[in-house]
C-alpha positions in Angstrom: 12.0 -105.9 -37.6 15.7 -104.9 -37.6 17.2 -101.9 -39.4 18.9 -104.3 -41.8 15.5 -105.9 -42.6 14.2 -102.5 -43.4 17.1 -101.7 -45.7 16.8 -105.0 -47.5 13.1 -104.4 -48.1 13.8 -101.4 -50.4 11.9 -99.1 -48.0 14.5 -96.3 -48.1 14.8 -96.1 -51.9 11.0 -96.4 -52.3 10.4 -93.6 -49.7 12.8 -91.2 -51.5 11.4 -92.1 -54.9 7.7 -91.6 -53.8 8.5 -88.4 -52.0 10.3 -87.1 -55.1 7.3 -87.9 -57.3 4.8 -86.4 -54.9 6.7 -83.1 -54.6 7.9 -82.8 -58.1 4.7 -83.8 -60.0 1.9 -82.9 -57.5 3.0 -80.4 -54.9 5.3 -77.9 -56.8 3.6 -77.9 -60.2 0.5 -76.1 -58.8 2.7 -73.5 -57.2 4.8 -73.1 -60.3 1.7 -72.8 -62.5 0.5 -69.9 -60.4 3.8 -68.1 -60.6 3.9 -68.2 -64.4 0.3 -67.5 -65.1 0.6 -64.2 -63.2 3.3 -63.1 -65.7 2.4 -60.6 -68.4 5.4 -61.2 -70.7 8.3 -63.5 -71.5 10.5 -61.1 -69.7 8.4 -61.5 -66.5 8.7 -65.2 -66.8 12.4 -65.0 -67.0 12.6 -62.8 -63.9 10.4 -65.3 -62.0 12.7 -68.2 -63.1 15.9 -66.3 -62.0 14.3 -65.6 -58.6 13.3 -69.3 -58.3 16.8 -70.4 -59.1 18.1 -68.2 -56.2 15.4 -69.5 -53.8 16.2 -73.1 -54.7 19.9 -72.6 -54.2 19.3 -71.3 -50.7 17.1 -74.3 -49.9 19.9 -76.6 -51.1 22.4 -74.9 -48.8 20.0 -75.0 -45.8 19.5 -78.8 -46.2 23.2 -79.5 -45.9 24.8 -82.6 -47.5 27.3 -80.3 -49.3 29.4 -83.2 -50.8 26.3 -84.9 -52.2 24.9 -81.7 -53.7 28.3 -80.9 -55.3 28.5 -84.3 -56.8 24.9 -84.1 -58.2 25.4 -80.7 -59.8 28.8 -81.6 -61.2 27.2 -84.7 -62.8 24.7 -82.5 -64.7 27.5 -80.6 -66.6 29.0 -82.2 -69.7 32.3 -80.4 -69.0 32.7 -82.6 -65.9 33.7 -85.4 -68.3 34.0 -88.6 -66.3 31.6 -87.3 -63.6 28.9 -86.4 -66.2 25.8 -88.5 -66.2 23.4 -88.5 -69.1 19.9 -87.0 -68.3 18.0 -90.2 -69.0 20.3 -92.2 -66.5 20.7 -89.5 -63.9 17.6 -90.0 -61.8 18.1 -93.7 -61.2 21.7 -93.2 -60.4 21.0 -90.4 -57.8 18.1 -92.2 -56.3 20.4 -95.1 -55.5 23.1 -92.8 -54.3 20.9 -90.8 -51.9 19.4 -94.1 -50.6 22.8 -95.5 -49.9 23.9 -92.3 -48.3 21.1 -92.6 -45.7 21.7 -96.3 -45.1 25.5 -95.8 -44.7 24.9 -93.3 -41.9 21.9 -94.9 -40.1 22.4 -97.6 -37.5 18.9 -97.7 -36.0 15.4 -96.2 -36.3 15.2 -96.3 -32.5 18.6 -94.9 -31.5 17.5 -93.2 -28.3 15.8 -96.3 -27.0 19.0 -98.3 -27.6 21.2 -95.5 -26.3 19.4 -95.4 -22.9 20.3 -99.1 -22.3 24.0 -98.2 -23.0 23.8 -95.2 -20.7 22.4 -97.3 -17.9 25.3 -99.7 -18.2 27.9 -97.0 -17.6 29.1 -97.9 -14.1 30.4 -94.5 -13.0 26.9 -92.9 -13.4 24.9 -93.2 -10.2 21.5 -92.4 -11.6 19.6 -94.2 -14.4 18.8 -92.3 -17.6 15.1 -91.6 -16.8 16.3 -89.8 -13.6 19.2 -88.0 -15.3 18.1 -86.8 -18.7 20.4 -83.8 -18.8 23.5 -85.9 -18.3 22.3 -88.3 -21.0 21.9 -85.6 -23.6 25.4 -84.2 -22.6 26.7 -87.7 -23.2 24.8 -88.4 -26.4 26.4 -87.0 -29.7 25.1 -83.5 -30.3 24.7 -83.9 -34.0 22.4 -86.8 -33.4 20.0 -85.0 -31.1 16.4 -85.0 -32.3 14.6 -81.6 -32.2 12.7 -82.6 -29.1 14.8 -84.1 -26.2 12.1 -85.6 -24.0 12.2 -89.4 -23.3 8.5 -89.5 -22.5 7.8 -88.3 -26.0 10.7 -90.0 -27.9 10.7 -93.6 -26.8 7.0 -94.4 -27.4 7.3 -92.6 -30.8 10.3 -94.8 -31.8 8.2 -97.9 -31.1 5.3 -96.5 -33.1 7.6 -95.5 -36.0 9.0 -99.0 -36.3 5.5 -100.4 -36.3 4.5 -98.0 -39.1 7.5 -98.9 -41.2 6.9 -102.6 -40.7 3.2 -102.1 -41.7 4.1 -100.3 -44.9 6.6 -103.0 -45.8 4.0 -105.7 -45.3 1.5 -103.8 -47.5 4.2 -103.6 -50.2 4.9 -107.3 -50.0 1.2 -108.0 -50.4 0.4 -105.4 -53.2 3.8 -105.2 -54.9 3.8 -101.4 -54.9 4.6 -98.8 -52.2 2.2 -96.3 -50.7 3.3 -93.8 -48.1 1.4 -91.4 -45.9 4.0 -88.7 -45.7 2.0 -86.6 -43.3 2.0 -89.5 -41.0 5.7 -89.9 -41.2 6.2 -86.1 -40.7 4.8 -86.5 -37.2 8.1 -88.3 -36.2 10.5 -85.6 -37.5 10.7 -83.7 -34.2 11.4 -86.9 -32.2 13.4 -89.0 -34.7 16.8 -87.9 -36.2 16.8 -90.7 -38.8 13.4 -89.6 -40.1 14.4 -86.0 -40.1 17.5 -86.9 -42.2 15.4 -89.1 -44.5 13.0 -86.2 -45.2 15.9 -83.8 -45.7 17.7 -86.1 -48.2 14.4 -86.6 -50.1 13.8 -82.9 -50.2 17.3 -82.3 -51.3 16.9 -84.5 -54.3 13.7 -82.6 -55.2 15.4 -79.2 -54.9 18.5 -80.3 -57.0 16.1 -81.5 -59.7 14.2 -78.2 -59.6 17.4 -76.2 -59.9 18.2 -78.0 -63.1 14.6 -77.6 -64.3 14.7 -73.8 -63.9 18.0 -73.7 -65.6 16.4 -75.6 -68.5 13.7 -73.1 -68.6 16.2 -70.3 -69.3 17.6 -72.3 -72.2 14.3 -73.3 -73.7 14.0 -70.4 -76.1 17.4 -70.9 -77.5 16.7 -74.6 -77.8 13.5 -73.9 -79.8 15.4 -71.6 -82.2 18.0 -74.4 -82.8 15.5 -76.9 -84.0 15.5 -77.3 -87.7 12.3 -79.1 -88.5 12.5 -78.4 -92.2 15.1 -81.1 -92.7 13.7 -84.4 -94.1 15.9 -86.4 -91.7 14.8 -84.6 -88.5 12.5 -87.5 -87.5 15.2 -90.1 -88.3 17.6 -88.2 -86.1 15.3 -87.9 -83.2 13.0 -91.0 -83.2 15.4 -92.9 -81.0 15.4 -90.3 -78.2 13.3 -90.7 -75.1 11.2 -87.6 -75.6 10.2 -88.7 -79.1 9.3 -92.3 -78.0 7.2 -90.9 -75.1 5.7 -88.3 -77.4 4.4 -90.9 -79.8 3.0 -92.9 -76.9 1.1 -89.8 -75.7 -0.1 -89.1 -79.3 -1.5 -92.6 -79.6 -3.3 -92.3 -76.2 -1.4 -95.3 -74.8 0.1 -93.3 -71.9 -3.2 -91.8 -70.9 -4.8 -95.3 -70.8 -1.9 -96.8 -68.8 -1.9 -93.9 -66.3 -5.6 -94.4 -65.6 -5.1 -98.1 -65.1 -2.2 -97.4 -62.7 -4.0 -94.7 -60.7 -1.7 -92.1 -62.2 1.5 -93.6 -60.8 4.2 -92.5 -63.2 6.8 -95.0 -62.1 4.6 -98.0 -62.6 3.4 -96.7 -65.9 7.0 -96.2 -67.1 7.9 -99.8 -66.0 4.8 -101.2 -67.9 5.9 -99.4 -71.0 9.3 -101.1 -70.7 11.6 -98.2 -69.8 11.9 -96.7 -66.4 13.7 -93.7 -67.9 10.3 -92.7 -69.5 9.1 -91.6 -66.0 10.2 -87.9 -65.9 9.1 -87.4 -69.5 5.7 -88.9 -68.7 5.1 -87.0 -65.5 6.4 -83.6 -66.7 4.4 -83.9 -70.0 1.2 -85.1 -68.3 1.3 -82.3 -65.7 2.4 -79.8 -68.4 3.4 -77.1 -65.9 7.1 -76.6 -66.7 9.1 -75.6 -69.7 11.9 -78.1 -69.3 13.1 -80.4 -72.1 11.2 -83.4 -70.6 7.8 -81.8 -71.2 7.0 -82.6 -74.8 4.1 -80.1 -74.8 6.4 -77.2 -74.0 7.8 -77.3 -77.6 5.6 -76.8 -80.7 8.5 -78.0 -82.8 8.4 -81.4 -81.0 4.6 -81.6 -81.2 4.6 -81.0 -85.0 7.3 -83.7 -85.6 5.4 -86.2 -83.5 2.2 -85.5 -85.4 4.0 -85.8 -88.7 5.5 -89.1 -87.7 2.1 -90.5 -86.6 0.5 -89.4 -89.9 3.3 -91.0 -91.9 2.9 -94.3 -89.9 -0.9 -94.2 -89.8 -1.0 -93.9 -86.0 -4.4 -92.5 -84.9 -3.8 -89.4 -82.7 -5.8 -89.3 -79.5 -8.0 -86.4 -78.6 -6.2 -86.0 -75.3 -2.9 -85.3 -77.2 -4.6 -82.9 -79.6 -6.2 -81.0 -76.6 -2.9 -80.6 -74.8 -1.2 -79.5 -77.9 -3.8 -76.8 -78.6 -3.5 -75.6 -75.0 0.3 -75.1 -75.5 -0.3 -73.4 -78.8 -2.7 -70.9 -77.2 
């Protein structure tokens, strides 16, 4: 399978997306939950959030890709005007952009194997690559060196990596959904620069999203105070918004049912409900570990208006929604 075949299969975009979902909605929520449950006051929570913002900024800098990070963060600011991207459209845009960035800078998934053939064809070199590793690495671009520079380890692993990618693509074509064993892929990070870059790009998207999430947390109290739920037209003003639509689907129990049917895959559930932009609202609300604007259960104002709408429209409220609402109220 060629690199072009891998790109055409959608492997890169799916890898970044699934990694993002795994880290954002499974890995980090448990850690965040512990950080906040240890707080004794709202002031403590604010301090934790400010510290997490600084930690996240450092991670973003360490990962590199400065131009991509600058563009992402600029797109989150309304004052950026033409560069600004609305929240409900942002993830899909940046998922595509990050995937394209990887594909634009990756020629092969077995670069060292191919480079050894080129090295052996250089006429002025008297020894073949396997007998002259030090000269090969001096010749090969420094910024493309894998962490481990040992042919005996690298070349068999490049073959194995391509086989793993091909297998995952075949499984996708059979089942029509992607499944990745990220621990299996991590084995190749020390010996494969392309996989190292793919993981770094995927983690960068996670960290940029987390930075905006923590910023949202700092604003949430002000946001709550600005809600005016006494106005008769509040529902009319908000029922077209994504949070409201997803909230009603949670209240009716439809999302819980679909999640169980889809093995709690948030992306597939959002697609089934007819709007992929529902995905972050579904995942953040279901996990209910953050205080961002996409978590419906982080705002009692929103919950009350959703319940009011359901009562007005004779929509039976599911026990799961009531339970989550009561947890937040407590």
